[in-house]
Structure formats: structure tokens, C-alpha cells
LODRENTI-410460 format. One line per field, with one value per residue (C-alpha): residue in three letters; residue number from 0; z, y, x. Coordinates in nm, 2 decimals, m for minus. Layout:
BEGIN
r	[ALA | ...]
k	[NUM | ...]
Z	[Z | ...]
Y	[Y | ...]
X	[X | ...]
***
This chain:
BEGIN
r	[MET | THR | GLY | THR | THR | HIS | VAL | LEU | GLY | ASP | GLY | CYS | ALA | ALA | MET | MET | LEU | ALA | SER | ARG | VAL | ASP | GLU | LEU | GLN | GLY | HIS | SER | LEU | SER | VAL | LEU | ARG | PRO | THR | GLY | ALA | PRO | GLU | ALA | LYS | ASP | HIS | MET | LEU | GLY | PHE | TRP | GLY | THR | PRO | GLY | LEU | GLU | PHE | ALA | ALA | GLU | LEU | SER | ARG | HIS | SER | TRP | SER | THR | TRP | ALA | VAL | ILE | THR | ASP | ALA | LYS | GLN | ALA | GLU | LEU | THR | SER | GLU | HIS | GLN | PRO | TYR | HIS | ALA | MET | HIS | LYS | ALA | VAL | PHE | LEU | GLU | THR | CYS | ARG | ARG | LYS | ALA | ASP | ALA | LEU | GLY | VAL | GLN | PHE | MET | THR | GLN | GLN | LYS | GLY | LEU | LYS | THR | HIS | ALA | ASP | GLN | LEU | PHE | ASP | SER | ARG | PRO | PRO | ARG | ALA | GLN | PRO | ASN | ALA | MET | LEU | GLN | HIS | PHE | VAL | GLY | LEU | GLU | VAL | GLU | MET | GLY | SER | PRO | VAL | PHE | ASP | PRO | GLU | LYS | ALA | ILE | LEU | MET | ASP | PHE | ARG | VAL | ASP | GLN | SER | HIS | GLY | MET | HIS | PHE | MET | TYR | LEU | LEU | PRO | PHE | SER | PRO | THR | CYS | ALA | LEU | VAL | GLU | SER | THR | MET | PHE | SER | THR | GLU | LYS | MET | PRO | ARG | SER | TYR | TYR | VAL | GLU | ALA | ILE | GLU | SER | TYR | LEU | PHE | ASP | HIS | TYR | GLY | ALA | SER | ILE | ASP | HIS | ILE | VAL | ARG | GLU | GLU | GLN | GLY | VAL | ILE | PRO | MET | GLY | ASN | LEU | SER | PRO | HIS | ASP | PRO | ASP | ILE | PRO | GLY | LEU | GLY | ALA | ASN | GLY | GLY | ALA | ILE | ARG | PRO | ALA | SER | GLY | TYR | THR | PHE | ALA | PHE | LEU | HIS | GLN | GLN | ILE | GLN | ASP | GLY | ILE | GLU | ARG | SER | LYS | THR | GLY | LYS | PRO | LEU | VAL | PHE | LYS | ARG | PRO | HIS | LYS | ARG | VAL | ASP | VAL | TRP | MET | ASP | SER | ILE | LEU | LEU | THR | VAL | LEU | ARG | HIS | TRP | PRO | ASN | HIS | GLY | PRO | HIS | LEU | PHE | VAL | ARG | MET | ALA | GLU | ALA | MET | SER | GLY | GLU | GLU | PHE | ILE | ARG | PHE | MET | THR | GLY | GLN | ALA | ASN | TRP | ARG | LEU | ARG | PHE | LYS | VAL | MET | ARG | ALA | MET | PRO | LYS | MET | PRO | PHE | ILE | ARG | GLY | PHE | SER | LYS | TRP | MET | PHE | SER | ARG | PRO | HIS | LYS | VAL | VAL | SER]
k	[0 | 1 | 2 | 3 | 4 | 5 | 6 | 7 | 8 | 9 | 10 | 11 | 12 | 13 | 14 | 15 | 16 | 17 | 18 | 19 | 20 | 21 | 22 | 23 | 24 | 25 | 26 | 27 | 28 | 29 | 30 | 31 | 32 | 33 | 34 | 35 | 36 | 37 | 38 | 39 | 40 | 41 | 42 | 43 | 44 | 45 | 46 | 47 | 48 | 49 | 50 | 51 | 52 | 53 | 54 | 55 | 56 | 57 | 58 | 59 | 60 | 61 | 62 | 63 | 64 | 65 | 66 | 67 | 68 | 69 | 70 | 71 | 72 | 73 | 74 | 75 | 76 | 77 | 78 | 79 | 80 | 81 | 82 | 83 | 84 | 85 | 86 | 87 | 88 | 89 | 90 | 91 | 92 | 93 | 94 | 95 | 96 | 97 | 98 | 99 | 100 | 101 | 102 | 103 | 104 | 105 | 106 | 107 | 108 | 109 | 110 | 111 | 112 | 113 | 114 | 115 | 116 | 117 | 118 | 119 | 120 | 121 | 122 | 123 | 124 | 125 | 126 | 127 | 128 | 129 | 130 | 131 | 132 | 133 | 134 | 135 | 136 | 137 | 138 | 139 | 140 | 141 | 142 | 143 | 144 | 145 | 146 | 147 | 148 | 149 | 150 | 151 | 152 | 153 | 154 | 155 | 156 | 157 | 158 | 159 | 160 | 161 | 162 | 163 | 164 | 165 | 166 | 167 | 168 | 169 | 170 | 171 | 172 | 173 | 174 | 175 | 176 | 177 | 178 | 179 | 180 | 181 | 182 | 183 | 184 | 185 | 186 | 187 | 188 | 189 | 190 | 191 | 192 | 193 | 194 | 195 | 196 | 197 | 198 | 199 | 200 | 201 | 202 | 203 | 204 | 205 | 206 | 207 | 208 | 209 | 210 | 211 | 212 | 213 | 214 | 215 | 216 | 217 | 218 | 219 | 220 | 221 | 222 | 223 | 224 | 225 | 226 | 227 | 228 | 229 | 230 | 231 | 232 | 233 | 234 | 235 | 236 | 237 | 238 | 239 | 240 | 241 | 242 | 243 | 244 | 245 | 246 | 247 | 248 | 249 | 250 | 251 | 252 | 253 | 254 | 255 | 256 | 257 | 258 | 259 | 260 | 261 | 262 | 263 | 264 | 265 | 266 | 267 | 268 | 269 | 270 | 271 | 272 | 273 | 274 | 275 | 276 | 277 | 278 | 279 | 280 | 281 | 282 | 283 | 284 | 285 | 286 | 287 | 288 | 289 | 290 | 291 | 292 | 293 | 294 | 295 | 296 | 297 | 298 | 299 | 300 | 301 | 302 | 303 | 304 | 305 | 306 | 307 | 308 | 309 | 310 | 311 | 312 | 313 | 314 | 315 | 316 | 317 | 318 | 319 | 320 | 321 | 322 | 323 | 324 | 325 | 326 | 327 | 328 | 329 | 330 | 331 | 332 | 333 | 334 | 335 | 336 | 337 | 338 | 339 | 340 | 341 | 342 | 343 | 344 | 345 | 346 | 347 | 348 | 349 | 350 | 351 | 352 | 353 | 354 | 355 | 356 | 357 | 358 | 359 | 360 | 361]
Z	[0.00 | m0.10 | m0.08 | 0.15 | 0.52 | 0.80 | 1.15 | 1.44 | 1.67 | 1.60 | 1.87 | 1.84 | 1.68 | 1.41 | 1.33 | 1.32 | 1.06 | 0.87 | 0.83 | 0.67 | 0.44 | 0.14 | 0.25 | 0.22 | m0.15 | m0.29 | 0.03 | 0.08 | 0.44 | 0.64 | 1.00 | 1.18 | 1.49 | 1.71 | 1.78 | 2.14 | 2.17 | 2.42 | 2.28 | 2.30 | 2.59 | 2.56 | 2.77 | 2.73 | 2.55 | 2.67 | 2.46 | 2.40 | 2.07 | 1.94 | 1.56 | 1.37 | 1.61 | 1.45 | 1.32 | 1.68 | 1.82 | 1.58 | 1.74 | 2.10 | 2.33 | 2.53 | 2.56 | 2.84 | 2.80 | 3.18 | 3.38 | 3.74 | 3.97 | 4.33 | 4.67 | 5.03 | 5.03 | 4.68 | 4.35 | 4.02 | 3.74 | 3.38 | 3.06 | 2.68 | 2.45 | 2.14 | 2.25 | 2.49 | 2.66 | 2.48 | 2.58 | 2.31 | 2.34 | 2.22 | 2.06 | 1.85 | 1.74 | 1.64 | 1.46 | 1.26 | 1.17 | 1.06 | 0.83 | 0.67 | 0.64 | 0.48 | 0.22 | 0.15 | 0.09 | 0.41 | 0.48 | 0.83 | 0.91 | 1.22 | 1.27 | 1.33 | 1.55 | 1.35 | 1.05 | 0.82 | 0.72 | 0.36 | 0.38 | 0.29 | 0.63 | 0.96 | 1.26 | 1.61 | 1.79 | 2.06 | 2.42 | 2.54 | 2.83 | 3.17 | 3.38 | 3.70 | 3.98 | 3.73 | 3.83 | 3.70 | 3.65 | 3.74 | 3.76 | 3.78 | 3.64 | 3.68 | 3.46 | 3.71 | 3.72 | 4.03 | 4.17 | 4.16 | 3.97 | 4.14 | 3.86 | 3.67 | 3.30 | 3.20 | 3.40 | 3.39 | 3.69 | 3.58 | 3.94 | 4.27 | 4.55 | 4.83 | 4.87 | 5.06 | 4.99 | 5.21 | 4.92 | 4.67 | 4.49 | 4.44 | 4.27 | 4.11 | 3.74 | 3.68 | 3.34 | 3.38 | 3.08 | 3.24 | 3.58 | 3.68 | 3.47 | 3.49 | 3.45 | 3.78 | 3.79 | 4.10 | 3.97 | 4.14 | 4.06 | 4.24 | 4.17 | 4.29 | 4.19 | 4.45 | 4.46 | 4.26 | 4.58 | 4.68 | 4.38 | 4.39 | 4.76 | 4.70 | 4.43 | 4.64 | 4.94 | 4.72 | 4.57 | 4.91 | 5.08 | 4.82 | 4.62 | 4.90 | 4.69 | 4.64 | 4.31 | 4.17 | 3.88 | 3.73 | 3.35 | 3.28 | 3.42 | 3.28 | 3.42 | 3.30 | 3.38 | 3.20 | 3.26 | 3.32 | 3.28 | 3.03 | 2.86 | 2.66 | 2.31 | 2.28 | 2.05 | 2.02 | 1.67 | 1.52 | 1.50 | 1.73 | 1.66 | 1.91 | 2.28 | 2.17 | 1.98 | 2.28 | 2.24 | 2.61 | 2.80 | 3.08 | 3.38 | 3.28 | 3.07 | 2.82 | 2.48 | 2.22 | 2.10 | 2.08 | 1.87 | 1.62 | 1.63 | 1.58 | 1.28 | 1.13 | 1.14 | 0.98 | 0.70 | 0.64 | 0.61 | 0.37 | 0.14 | 0.10 | m0.02 | 0.31 | 0.46 | 0.67 | 1.03 | 1.35 | 1.61 | 1.98 | 1.98 | 2.30 | 2.34 | 2.55 | 2.80 | 2.86 | 2.91 | 3.16 | 3.35 | 3.36 | 3.50 | 3.79 | 3.86 | 3.86 | 4.10 | 4.34 | 4.31 | 4.36 | 4.68 | 4.82 | 4.68 | 4.95 | 4.75 | 4.45 | 4.52 | 4.60 | 4.29 | 4.05 | 4.18 | 4.18 | 3.82 | 3.72 | 3.91 | 3.73 | 3.38 | 3.17 | 3.00 | 2.67 | 2.84 | 3.03 | 2.70 | 2.54 | 2.83 | 2.84 | 2.47 | 2.43 | 2.27 | 2.55 | 2.48 | 2.73 | 2.86 | 2.96 | 3.11 | 3.32 | 3.43 | 3.55 | 3.72 | 3.91 | 4.04 | 4.19 | 4.55 | 4.51 | 4.78 | 4.65 | 4.31 | 4.44 | 4.64 | 4.33 | 4.10 | 4.35 | 4.38 | 4.00 | 3.94 | 4.18 | 4.06 | 3.69 | 3.55 | 3.51 | 3.26 | 3.39 | 3.24 | 3.20]
Y	[0.00 | 0.34 | 0.70 | 0.99 | 0.93 | 1.18 | 1.15 | 1.35 | 1.48 | 1.56 | 1.38 | 1.11 | 0.84 | 1.08 | 1.22 | 0.89 | 0.77 | 1.10 | 1.06 | 0.72 | 0.80 | 0.71 | 0.35 | 0.36 | 0.32 | 0.51 | 0.69 | 1.07 | 1.18 | 1.48 | 1.55 | 1.75 | 1.94 | 1.98 | 2.34 | 2.43 | 2.13 | 2.22 | 2.29 | 1.99 | 2.00 | 1.85 | 1.56 | 1.26 | 0.95 | 0.64 | 0.32 | 0.03 | 0.02 | m0.28 | m0.36 | m0.11 | 0.18 | 0.28 | 0.60 | 0.70 | 0.59 | 0.84 | 1.12 | 1.02 | 1.25 | 0.97 | 0.59 | 0.35 | m0.01 | m0.07 | 0.00 | m0.07 | m0.13 | m0.05 | m0.10 | m0.05 | m0.41 | m0.49 | m0.36 | m0.55 | m0.44 | m0.54 | m0.48 | m0.50 | m0.38 | m0.44 | m0.29 | 0.00 | 0.22 | 0.55 | 0.89 | 1.12 | 1.46 | 1.44 | 1.79 | 1.67 | 1.36 | 1.56 | 1.82 | 1.56 | 1.37 | 1.70 | 1.78 | 1.44 | 1.46 | 1.80 | 1.67 | 1.38 | 1.61 | 1.55 | 1.83 | 1.98 | 2.15 | 2.27 | 2.09 | 2.34 | 2.23 | 2.05 | 2.02 | 1.74 | 1.54 | 1.42 | 1.12 | 0.76 | 0.67 | 0.85 | 0.76 | 0.92 | 0.97 | 1.20 | 1.08 | 0.79 | 0.83 | 0.67 | 0.49 | 0.66 | 0.59 | 0.45 | 0.38 | 0.65 | 0.69 | 1.05 | 1.23 | 1.55 | 1.55 | 1.80 | 1.81 | 1.92 | 2.05 | 1.96 | 2.15 | 1.85 | 1.52 | 1.27 | 1.07 | 0.76 | 0.85 | 0.49 | 0.36 | 0.46 | 0.40 | 0.29 | 0.25 | 0.35 | 0.28 | 0.44 | 0.72 | 0.77 | 0.49 | 0.62 | 0.76 | 0.47 | 0.30 | 0.57 | 0.56 | 0.77 | 0.75 | 0.89 | 0.94 | 1.07 | 1.27 | 1.35 | 1.33 | 1.65 | 1.66 | 1.42 | 1.40 | 1.29 | 1.21 | 1.14 | 0.89 | 0.73 | 0.46 | 0.55 | 0.68 | 1.03 | 1.29 | 1.47 | 1.85 | 1.95 | 2.04 | 1.67 | 1.55 | 1.84 | 1.79 | 1.41 | 1.48 | 1.72 | 1.48 | 1.18 | 1.36 | 1.48 | 1.14 | 0.92 | 1.14 | 1.38 | 1.68 | 1.97 | 2.10 | 2.38 | 2.47 | 2.34 | 2.33 | 2.24 | 2.07 | 1.81 | 1.65 | 1.42 | 1.17 | 0.84 | 0.64 | 0.27 | m0.04 | m0.06 | 0.27 | 0.39 | 0.53 | 0.91 | 0.86 | 0.50 | 0.57 | 0.65 | 0.38 | 0.47 | 0.51 | 0.52 | 0.55 | 0.58 | 0.26 | 0.07 | 0.12 | 0.20 | m0.10 | m0.13 | m0.19 | 0.02 | 0.31 | 0.21 | 0.33 | 0.44 | 0.10 | m0.01 | 0.29 | 0.18 | m0.18 | m0.08 | 0.15 | m0.10 | m0.38 | m0.15 | m0.06 | m0.42 | m0.52 | m0.24 | m0.35 | m0.68 | m0.50 | m0.52 | m0.22 | 0.02 | m0.09 | m0.02 | m0.29 | m0.30 | m0.42 | m0.63 | m1.00 | m1.10 | m1.29 | m0.99 | m0.76 | m1.02 | m1.04 | m0.66 | m0.65 | m0.88 | m0.67 | m0.35 | m0.50 | m0.58 | m0.24 | m0.07 | m0.26 | m0.35 | m0.09 | m0.19 | m0.50 | m0.30 | m0.25 | m0.61 | m0.73 | m0.51 | m0.59 | m0.97 | m0.94 | m0.77 | m1.02 | m1.31 | m1.20 | m1.11 | m0.77 | m0.91 | m1.10 | m0.79 | m0.60 | m0.87 | m0.88 | m0.50 | m0.47 | m0.74 | m1.00 | m1.25 | m1.62 | m1.86 | m1.98 | m1.62 | m1.55 | m1.86 | m1.76 | m1.43 | m1.60 | m1.84 | m1.55 | m1.37 | m1.42 | m1.62 | m1.48 | m1.12 | m1.25 | m1.51 | m1.23 | m1.00 | m1.26 | m1.31 | m0.94 | m0.90 | m1.18 | m1.04 | m0.68 | m0.77 | m0.66 | m0.96 | m0.99 | m1.03 | m1.33 | m1.28]
X	[0.00 | 0.14 | 0.01 | 0.02 | 0.10 | 0.05 | 0.21 | 0.06 | 0.33 | 0.70 | 0.89 | 1.16 | 0.94 | 0.79 | 1.13 | 1.30 | 1.04 | 1.06 | 1.44 | 1.39 | 1.10 | 1.31 | 1.29 | 0.91 | 0.87 | 0.58 | 0.50 | 0.50 | 0.51 | 0.39 | 0.46 | 0.18 | 0.27 | m0.04 | m0.14 | m0.03 | 0.21 | 0.49 | 0.83 | 1.06 | 1.30 | 1.65 | 1.75 | 1.98 | 1.87 | 2.05 | 2.09 | 2.32 | 2.50 | 2.31 | 2.30 | 2.09 | 2.17 | 2.50 | 2.34 | 2.26 | 2.60 | 2.76 | 2.56 | 2.63 | 2.81 | 2.98 | 2.99 | 3.08 | 3.18 | 3.13 | 2.82 | 2.71 | 2.42 | 2.49 | 2.32 | 2.43 | 2.55 | 2.66 | 2.79 | 2.73 | 2.96 | 2.90 | 3.09 | 3.05 | 3.33 | 3.12 | 2.79 | 2.87 | 2.61 | 2.57 | 2.42 | 2.29 | 2.13 | 1.76 | 1.80 | 2.09 | 1.90 | 1.59 | 1.79 | 1.98 | 1.66 | 1.49 | 1.78 | 1.75 | 1.38 | 1.39 | 1.63 | 1.39 | 1.10 | 0.91 | 0.65 | 0.63 | 0.30 | 0.11 | m0.22 | m0.50 | m0.78 | m1.04 | m0.81 | m0.91 | m0.61 | m0.65 | m0.42 | m0.43 | m0.28 | m0.26 | m0.05 | m0.05 | 0.28 | 0.14 | 0.21 | m0.01 | m0.25 | m0.16 | m0.42 | m0.53 | m0.28 | m0.03 | 0.33 | 0.56 | 0.93 | 1.00 | 1.33 | 1.53 | 1.88 | 2.16 | 2.46 | 2.72 | 3.08 | 3.27 | 3.56 | 3.79 | 3.81 | 3.58 | 3.42 | 3.54 | 3.46 | 3.50 | 3.20 | 2.83 | 2.62 | 2.27 | 2.13 | 2.28 | 2.03 | 2.23 | 1.97 | 1.65 | 1.40 | 1.11 | 0.89 | 0.92 | 1.20 | 1.47 | 1.81 | 2.08 | 2.16 | 2.51 | 2.67 | 3.03 | 3.15 | 3.49 | 3.65 | 3.48 | 3.16 | 2.86 | 2.48 | 2.33 | 1.96 | 1.76 | 1.50 | 1.20 | 0.95 | 0.62 | 0.27 | 0.34 | 0.60 | 0.80 | 0.88 | 1.18 | 1.36 | 1.35 | 1.54 | 1.80 | 1.87 | 1.90 | 2.16 | 2.36 | 2.36 | 2.45 | 2.75 | 2.87 | 2.82 | 2.97 | 3.21 | 3.31 | 3.26 | 3.01 | 2.87 | 3.09 | 2.85 | 2.52 | 2.56 | 2.19 | 1.89 | 1.65 | 1.34 | 1.07 | 0.79 | 0.76 | 0.43 | 0.49 | 0.27 | m0.02 | m0.09 | m0.39 | m0.36 | m0.39 | m0.68 | m0.81 | m0.94 | m0.59 | m0.32 | m0.02 | 0.35 | 0.63 | 0.54 | 0.17 | 0.22 | 0.34 | 0.72 | 0.79 | 0.92 | 0.66 | 0.89 | 1.20 | 1.08 | 1.36 | 1.23 | 1.48 | 1.59 | 1.23 | 1.13 | 1.40 | 1.28 | 0.92 | 1.00 | 1.24 | 0.98 | 0.72 | 0.96 | 1.05 | 0.69 | 0.61 | 0.90 | 0.72 | 0.40 | 0.22 | 0.04 | 0.25 | 0.17 | 0.36 | 0.32 | 0.41 | 0.77 | 0.75 | 0.69 | 0.39 | 0.60 | 0.82 | 0.52 | 0.38 | 0.71 | 0.72 | 0.37 | 0.46 | 0.78 | 0.58 | 0.33 | 0.61 | 0.76 | 0.43 | 0.33 | 0.68 | 0.93 | 1.18 | 1.25 | 1.36 | 1.73 | 1.79 | 1.59 | 1.78 | 2.13 | 2.04 | 1.93 | 2.26 | 2.47 | 2.30 | 2.40 | 2.70 | 2.71 | 2.59 | 2.31 | 2.20 | 2.18 | 1.97 | 1.73 | 1.69 | 1.64 | 1.38 | 1.61 | 1.61 | 1.53 | 1.37 | 1.70 | 1.80 | 1.45 | 1.47 | 1.82 | 1.69 | 1.39 | 1.62 | 1.83 | 1.53 | 1.40 | 1.08 | 0.85 | 0.82 | 0.72 | 0.47 | 0.31 | 0.33 | 0.17 | m0.12 | m0.17 | m0.15 | m0.41 | m0.66 | m0.62 | m0.68 | m1.02 | m1.26 | m1.53 | m1.88 | m2.05 | m2.43]
***
């Protein structure tokens, strides 16, 4: 199927597709920015350098072949020389995609309220809608300059749980760009956001307690909220794309690699003459496992640090990447299951079963 395709929204998913429109034979593409949509704010996009993401790796600001998960009792350190962890500025990615899309003839327009889109296909990449009382991943990050060299620029810290755990599962995400410069994010999994001051004070205390240093200068700030679990489409009558098409990994918020996978699969199907469709890029079993984990973290967040460090300890760096990017096989899934403490997940499974909506049979 060929013809005119419109995409609502101009975020990462829409721009990634627009930059590859030349691979959609016979398709013309327009990106519609909804009237009143907020301006895109820059933040770091993290991803492992898996096959297919070479274009993004070239745009990354820094990469790390070693990453760690840390608790009060343990530190799990993993490595991958061939698929390092990358950090890329969202603004750089969007600008690069826009330039490619312009060169390929993609049209960019503002969608007026009530505007009829005369297109053969329409996809909606606007943010999905979270359920009431949904679990959220919320954070404030500061890119800081320290007065003395305190960071190891060869190692990223994905999760450091040596922070206050009284308001939900809480960890620091630290990406060191140099011995004196790093992005430090105070990140929480819970149903309620905290005041900005809470995250900032947590970052300051963490750096003083564990690095023995105070912030000399704040270069920039970023913040965000990522809904977790099952999300509802922005408009159920319009097929979704990106996060609105189910690309967010339910229990981690990890998205960028899944955006690429979703778009790549759609392009490959279109090349065989099939209609352009963007499917949820997660296997059902992985969504189910994520649902149980989120249930545990919602009701017993104190288990979170132990669970994540146990998971990291159970795998090699390459296995960890496969698990996080949805490429795990059953052997790897069972390996992770065996490493987990059983009682929290038995309780989580029971709670999940009884909380599911049941159809009424008349």
C-alpha cells in the first residue's frame, strides 16, 4: 500500500520515521505538529550500541563499556566492548533527523484544531495516556561540574540505590562525561511525583556522601515523567506510533531501541508489499514479566534495590543488554527468574491476578 502518510506529533518516533521516508517506496510523508504542543526539551537519551543503532551511536556524546548497579551491600559491574552504553542529546537527534527529512521532501506543518487530514494513512505519535494511579518513572537530572576530579569517566552508573527509599524506589543514574563533569539524575518509581527540591537535595547529598565533593557549577537541568505499565492510546481511533504505539518498555521506561525496532519492522513489512503498520515491539511474555515486577515495586518498593542488583549479578554484560532490549530467549529468562528471590514474586503474582479486571458473564 502506497500513498500519503501523515504523522501527528513531532517527537523522536515521528522524526526517526521521517528521516527514513526514502525506504518507504511510494509513500509521501507529512509531520503534523499539534497546535499548542509544548516545545521539545532537551534531555539525554540512553541506549546500548546494538545492531541497527550505529546512526545514533555516531551522534552520541559519550559511551561506556562498563556500567554498574549499586546497593548499600553490593555492586554489580558489567561490561561489553562491542555494545557500549551511549548517551545522546535528544535535541541533537531531532535536529539531525529534521535535516535528513527536509532533504527527502518531508513536509512539516502545524495541525490546526479540527483540520481534516486528507491522507491515505494517519499515525498518532502523541504521548499515550496513563491509567489513574499509574506507576511513574519520574526524575530530575543535573549536569554538574565539580571543583575536583571525582568521577570515573570509564563507568556509567545505571542505578545507585544508596539514597532515601522512604517515598518509593529511588536511585541515582550517573553518566560521567569527564572526571569533573557528569549528568546525575535522581530517579524514582512510584505513583506520585516529588517536589523539585527533593530531587535536587538528593543529588547534592549523594555527591557529598559518596564522592566527598560539592557541586561547583550546574551546567543544565532536565526532568521528566515516564508512565509505566499498560498505557492507553492518545486517540483510540488512530493507529499509534512510538510510545503511543506501545514502544515504552513497561517496567523500565527504556524506549529508544524499541522505537527503532518498531519502525524497522514497519519498514521491512512495507517493502514486501504489506500495509504500513507499527506494532508493539515487546513480546507478550516480557510484558507479563514486567507487569509482575511493577506490581512488586508498587506494593513492596523496599525489595527494588535487592531485585535489580540480583538481576545484574546473574547476567553477563551481553546477556544484560539482550534482556533489556527485548532480545532474551527462554534460557535467559529462566536464568533471571532463578536468580530472583521467590516470595516477593509469588506475592506479586497473586496481587496482579486479583487486581486484573474480570469480565462479567451474564
